[in-house]
C-alpha positions, -999 to +999 in steps of 0.1 A: +290+287-755+299+314-780+286+350-777+283+374-805+301+407-804+271+428-794+263+406-764+300+407-754+300+445-756+268+447-735+282+423-709+314+444-707+293+475-703+272+458-676+304+446-658+318+482-658+285+494-644+286+467-617+322+477-608+312+514-606+282+505-584+304+484-562+330+512-558+302+537-550+287+513-524+321+509-508+325+547-505+290+550-492+296+522-466+328+540-455+309+573-451+282+555-432+308+541-409+323+575-403+288+589-395+281+559-371+315+565-353+307+602-349+272+594-336+287+570-311+311+596-299+284+622-296+262+598-277+290+590-253+295+627-247+258+633-242+258+603-218+288+617-199+273+652-197+236+646-191+226+610-183+253+601-158+248+633-137+210+628-138+214+591-127+238+601-100+215+628-087+185+604-087+205+578-069+217+603-043+182+617-038+162+585-038+183+554-032+213+566-012+194+573+021+179+538+021+213+522+012+230+542+040+202+533+064+207+496+055+245+498+060+240+515+093+215+489+104+238+461+094+267+477+112+246+481+143+235+444+143+270+433+137+285+455+165+256+452+190+244+416+186+268+393+166+302+404+179+292+403+217+274+370+212+303+355+194+326+369+221+305+353+248+305+319+231+343+320+224+349+332+260+328+304+275+345+278+252+379+290+262+370+289+299+358+254+295+390+245+277+411+260+305+392+241+331+395+209+312+432+215+305+438+222+342+420+190+352+440+170+326+472+185+340+463+175+375+454+140+365+487+137+345+508+147+375+490+123+399+470+149+418+437+132+410+405+151+411+415+169+443+394+198+452+367+190+427+333+202+441+305+190+418+280+214+434+303+244+429+310+232+393+272+229+386+265+264+400+293+279+379+281+261+348+245+273+353+257+308+358+278+307+326+249+292+307+226+320+318+251+346+309+256+331+274+219+327+269+214+364+278+241+374+254+227+353+226+191+362+230+174+386+206+162+418+222+124+421+225+106+445+202+091+476+217+054+474+223+031+503+214+025+528+187+054+543+168+061+576+151+045+563+119+013+555+137+011+589+154+016+606+120-011+584+104-035+593+132-028+630+128-033+628+090-065+609+095-079+635+119-069+663+096-085+646+066-118+640+086-118+677+097-113+688+061-142+666+049-165+678+077-156+715+070-163+710+032-197+694+040-206+722+064-197+749+038-218+730+012-248+725+033-251+758+052-281+780+045-267+811+030-293+826+006-267+844-014-249+812-023-280+796-038-287+800-075-322+803-088-336+772-106-350+792-136-327+815-155-338+851-157-361+858-186-367+890-204-401+905-197-428+898-221-436+927-244 
């Protein structure tokens, strides 16, 4: 396809304009990137100076007491219930192991069951079972009203007293508190 000179000249002019536009867009994109990097840096600084301290303060004020209480409760359960129960179970198991090992040793050396008293063994096993059951059992919850219930009762009584006082103030018969039904009129002339 052949183009005349005028069309070729217009196409070259259009091509130069497109190249200039492309260069200006590249400069603009570079500047936009610089602005975006600076905005990101400023946002990080603002986050470090304002958002993080506010979040830390809110955590310390609202969540930390509950987290600490949960950690303390977990530690208490571990130290007061699980460790002693596990110790009782392990101790009982080791005692049984020692008794069995001793009997096995006696049988191996030809001493037989000598000195085995089944009644005594039964009593000791029952005693060890009761001891292990006591260690493993969950303590009973306290019965009765707690501090929260007492506070709720006090607040309820105070609210009721406030409502009764407000009703008494509203309904008492002070003539000076009543407003006339008809507004004051100017005398007829």
